[in-house]
N, C-alpha and C positions, 0 to 999 in steps of 0.2 A: 775090023772092029775099031770103033772110035773110043775116045776116052770115057764117055758116059757108059757105053756098052761094057767096057772093061771093068769099070767100077761096079756096075750092076751085076756082072758075072761074078766078081769077087764076093759080093754080098750074098750070093746064092750058096757059097761054101758053107757047109755045116759048121755052126758055132761062130760065124763071122759077127763081130761087134761093130767094126768100122774099118774103113779102108781109105788110103790116100795115095794118089799118084803124084810123085814128087820129082821136080827138076833138081838133080844132084848139084848142078853148078851154082844155083842160087838158094836152094833150100825152100823154094816156093812150091806150093801145091798147084798142080794142074787141075785137080779135082778131088773131091771127097764124097764119101757116102757113109751113112750111119754114124757111129761114134758114141752115141749116148753121152755119158759123162766125160768122155775122153775128148780133149781139145786136139783135134787132128792137125790143125795148123801148127800148133806148138810142137806136137809130136813129130811132124814132118821136119821142122827145123832142127829139132834135137837129134833125130835119126840121121839127118844129113851129116852131123858131126861124127856119129858112130861110123857111118860109111867112110867118111874121109879118114878117120883114124885107122880103120881096118885096111884101107887101100895103102895108106902110108906105111904101115907095118909090113904088109905084103911086099911092097916095093923095096923096103930096106932089107928084107930077107931074100930079095931077088927071086921071088916066086913068080913064075911066068903065067900061072893059071889065072883066069878071071874069077871074080867072086860070083858065085851063083846065088846064094842067099845067106842071110845072117839070122840066127834065132836067139831071141831073148825069152827066157822062161821065167815066168812069175808064178806065184802060188796058185792063182786062179786063171791066168791067161798065158797065151803064147803071143809074142810080138814077132812077126815074121817080115823080114825085109828081103824082097826079091829084086835083084839087079836085072834090068831088062836088057837082053842081048841085042835086040833089034834097034835099040836106041841107047847107046852107052851112057847117056846123061840122065837116065830116068830109072827110078826104082818105085816099087809098089810096097807100101807099108800096110800090113794087114794085122788087125787085132782079133784074136780068136779066144773064145771061152774054152778053157781046157776040158771041162766036163762034157761039152757037146761037140767037140771037134775031133778030127782025126788028122794028126800032123802030116802023115805020109800022103793022104789023099789031098790035103790042102796044098801041099807043095806041088803035087801033080797038076792040080787045077791052076795054080799060078803059072806053071810052066806053059800050060796050054794058052792062057791069056797072053803071056809073053810072046808066043809064036804068032798070035792073031792081031795084036795091037798095032795100029798104024797111027802115029802121031804126026799130024800135019801142022807145019809151021806157017 
């Protein structure tokens, strides 16, 4: 699965509003889909800082586990950050509408995308 296919697959998740595939080292988007009123480029850069902060705390606590995902819950949305294990420098940022999404199924879908995505440099 290439980047565009991964983005398209993520947008098929019930309640998906927008998605960005992000290079963690630079904060730059490798691709986006959807988004509506959400500036996915800005969100990608901001969420890179969230990931860096969480990794920093994890390291200071000497926790050996890798981060699987980070959830930010808003009144009307879920913002889900999935760290991709096939490529340690990439995460997928998914915005979900709370009313029309299922968080557990969304996480399972992102895990499946993680397993199939191949990023070619």
